N, C-alpha and C positions, 0 to 999 in steps of 0.2 A: 361716242359723240356723233355718230353717223346721222342721227335725226336732229342734231343741234347745229352743226357747223358744216358749211358747204363750200368753203374756199377750196380751190384746186389743190392746194398744198396738203389737204386732208385725204385726198383720194388714195394715195399709196398706203397710208396707215389703215384705211378700211380694207385694202387688199390683204394686209397683214392679218387682220381679224378673220378674213375669209379663209386664208390659208390655215390658220389655227383651227377653224371650224372643220376643215377638211381632214385635219390630222389628229384631232382629239375630240373628246366628249365635252361639248361646250353648250352652255346656255348664255345667250347674249342679252345683256341689259342695255336697252337703248331708249332712254327717256326723251320726252319731247318738251320743248319750250313753247310757250305762247309767243309766236314771232313778234307780236306787237310790243311786248315788254322785254324782249331779249336784251337789247343794248342798255336800257334803263336798269334792268336787273343786275347786270354785271357791274355797272357803275355804282349803284347803290350798295351792293354787297361789298365791293372793294373799299368804298369809303368807310363803311361800317367796320370792316376788318382793320383798316388803318387807324381808326379812332381807338379801338379797343386793344390793338396790337396783340391780338391773341387769335390763333387759327380757329378756335372753336366757335368764334362769332361769325365766321365766314358763312354766308347763307346764299341760297339760290332759289329763285321763284320758278320752279319747274311745275308746269301744269299737270304733271303726271307723277304721283308719288308711288314708289315701288318698294315692296318688301321682299327681302330674300327669305323664303320660307322653308328651305331645306339646307342640309349641310353640303359643303363643297371642300375639295382638297385645296383649291386655289382661287383667289380673286385676282384678276389681272386687269390693270388699268393703264392704257397708253395715254399719257398726258402730254399732248403736243404743245399746248400753251399752259403755263402755270395757272392761268385763270380757269382752266378746265376742272380744277379740284372743286370748284363751286358745286358741280353737279352731284358730288358725293353726298351732299346734304339731303338730296331727294331720294336716296336709296337707304332704306332702313334695314339694318342687320347685316350689311356687307362685311363688316369686320368680325362680328360675333359668330356668324355662320360659316366662316371660311378658315380652314386650318392655317393657310398661308395667304399673305397679301403681298402682291408685287406691283410696283409702279415703274413704268418705263417713261422717264422724263425726257422729252425730246429737246426742242430748241430753247436753251436757257443760257444766256451769255453771263459770264462772271461779273461783268460791270453792272448788270441789272439786278443781281441777287438781293442786294439790300432793299430794293424797292418792292420785293415780294415776300418779305419775311412772314407775314400772317398766313399767306397761302402755303409757303414752304413748310410751316409748322404742321399743317394738316398731314404732311407726308410722314410724320412721326407714327402714324397708325399703321404704316406698312412695315413688313419684315425686311424686305430687300428693295433697293432702288437702283435702277439702271439708267445711265445717261449716255446720249450720243456724243456730247461735247466733253472731251477729256479735261479741258481747262476749267470746267465748272465742278468737277467731282469733289475736290477737296473742300471748297467753301460750302457746298451743299451739305456734305457730310458733317461739317462743323455745326451746322444749324440743326439738322434733323436728328443727329445722333443715331443714325441707322446705317447699316452696311450699304455703301454706294459702289457700284461697279461700272466699268466701261463696257458698252455694248454698241458695236458699229451698226450703222444703218444697213438695210438690205432691200431686196426686191422680190417680186414673184418671177424668179429666173426662168421658170418654165414658160410663162406667158410671153416673156420678152425674148426668149431664144428664137432666132429666125429659122431654126431647123426643127423637124426634118423637111417641112414644106417651105423651102426658101423662095423668097420673092425678090425680084430685081430691086436694087437700091436706086430708086428713081428720084429720091430727094437728094439734092446735092449738099445742102447745109441746113441744119436745124439749130435754131437759136432761141431758146425759151427762157423767160424770166428776165432778171436784171441783165443789162447789157451795156457794152461800151458803145457810145455814139459813133466813135471813129471807126471801129470795126464794122458796126452795123451799116454805116454809110458806104463803106468800101464794098460790102456785099451787095447793097442795093445798086451800086454802080455796075456790078457784074450782072445783076438781073437785067439791067437796062441794055448793056452792051454785049454781053456774052450769053444771054439766054439761060442764066443760072436759075435753078429751081430752089428757091430759098424760102423756108417757112419760119415765121417769127410771130410774136405776139402783136396784136393790133388794138387790143382793148385794155382798159385799166382795172375794171372791177371783175376779177377772175373768180366767178362763182359757178358751181356746177348745178345743173338741173338734176342730174343723176350721176353718181360717181362712177358707176360701172361703164356707162356710155362714154364718159370723159376719159377714163383710163384706157378703154379699148381704142379710142381714137388716138390718144397719145402714144400708146404702145405700137400701133401701126405706123405712125410717123417715125418712131425710133427705129423699128426694124427695117424701114425703107430708106433710112438716112445714111449717107456715106460719111458725112462729117457732122460733128456736133460741137458747138461752142460750150465750154464748161469753165467755171471759175469757182474759187473757194467761196464758202458760205458768206453771204453779206459782204462781198468783196468791196463794195463801194462805201462801207462803213468802217472797215479796218483802217488802222493807222495809229497815231499817237493816242487818240481817245479810246480806241478799242484794239489793242495789239493781238487779241486772241484770234487764232486761225483754226478753222474747223472744216471738216469734209461735208459738203452738201450732198443731197440725194442724187443730183444730176450725174455724179461720177458713177454711182452704182447702176443707174438706169442706162446711161450711155454704154457702159462696158457690157452689161448683160445683153444688150441688143446688137452688139458687134459694131457699133459706130467707131470711127476714129475720132478721138476726143482732142480738141484743140483748145488751149486756154491756159489759165494760171492756177496750178494746183496749190493747195495750202501747204505751208511748211510746218508740219506737225507729225507727231508719232503715228497718229491714227491713219494718216495717208500713207506713210512709208510702210506701215505694217499691212495694210489692206490692199494696197496697189503696188506690190513689190515686184511686179514683172516688168520687163523691158517695154518702154514706149506706151505704158498704160495711158498716159496723157502726153501729147506732143505740146511742149510748152511754147507759147507765143506771147508777145507782149499783150497786156490788157487792151491798150489802144494799138491795134494792128492794122495800119493803113495798107500794108503789103500782103494782105491775106490771100490775094490771088496768086502771088508767087509761091506762098506756102502750099496751097492746095495743088497747084500745078506740079510742083516738085514731088509731092506725095503721089499724085495720079500717075506719074511716070515711073514709080517704083512699085509695081504690082506685087512682087514677091514680099516686100516689106509690108505693104498694106494687108496682104493676106495673113501674114504672121501676126500683125497687130490685132486684127479682128478675131482670129482664133484664140489668141491669148486672152483677150478681153472676155470672150464668151465662155471659154472653158473655166477660167478662174471664177467667173461669176456663178456658173453652175455648181462648181465644187466647193465654193466658199461663201457666196453672198446671197443665197436664197433665204427667205424668211424662216424656213424650217430649221436652219442651223442656229438662228437666234432663239427660237422657241426651245430648241434642245438645250441651249445654254441656260435659259431661265429655269427649266424643269430640273436640270442638274444642280443648280444653285440651291433650290429649295428641297432637293433630295426626293424628287418625284420621278417615276419611271417614264421613259419614252413609250410611244405606242406603236403597234404594228403599222398603222397608217403612215406614221413618220418614216419608218424604214422603207415602206413602199415608195414614198416620195423621193427619198434620198437615192434609191435605186434608179428611179426615173431620171433624176438629175445626172447620175453617173453615166447612164446609157446615152443621154443626149450629149454629154461631154465627149464620149467616145465617137459619136457620129460626127461632131464638129471637128474633132482632131484628125479624122480620116477623110474629110470632105475637101473638095477643090473649090476654093472661092475665086480663083483667078478669072474664071470666065465671066464673072459678074462685075468686073472692074473696068468701066469705060475709060478710055484714055482721052479725057477732055482737057484741053490746054486752055487756060483762062487768061494768062498774062499777055 
């Protein structure tokens, strides 16, 4: 989807694809839409699908038709939005030419599943389906009648690792994406009165001109941030109408970069399994008017701060790099791993050893904010 969708949320997924290309023998299929007709295309296609209530009628008007003209072991499709399945209609032979077909279905809330039945039925063409959201696995499996598995999000942990060339953490707080107005205003007050270096979103239409440039900038922010505000996925939508709690990508990104994460973690198995080390997230209220006191207290505990950073980075290097997820996918369809994957895993283990033996204390300024 890299030539079709440019929202900032897509950047990490394109990094996943880049990691796979580095670790395996891959041909990338990247169709292009006619931008003028993109929105109309999706709307017309979805309306058509809903009328016929059958996935085979889902169409997409891609201005580049592609034919798979040789045989492959695996067709892999990361489907961040269920609407992404529309693009498959522009690719001829993707199922016939591939021994296995795997779809990784990203953000799909259980409450929305009945609204996407025609699109979900397209997934019946896949052998295996992976989902980030555990709470959606069972209802999706009931519809597609294919094996559905839980697979946690991940990151390019090598890029996000602040070692071996460590840079001072000059950004005090990073707060990207949906946010609490109360916490945000409290941090703005610290900017005004205590000279806090606080980075946050200032625009609404978050689209990338180039995903590599955007991810490079974001990665540099992360590696230089002492604290990061994180919250469960779509935290402002959960409640009686949507009780499902899931782990958003911010947790994996913040941990891999060695930030100290402050926020509201989700109450779900995926979080307790994937962030099972001490103080992975320092829990604070969503509306945290006393954020200055929280940060000041942590600033005064340099030994604790160092331990949190080391645990976050090393666990990410050893557990939450994209290569581990690719390994799980290959294992599921009984395909062998590659020498390049083993090299990457060795690099991750070496970096983890460097982090575990490094002294972070010298880089922790004792700034008192309250």
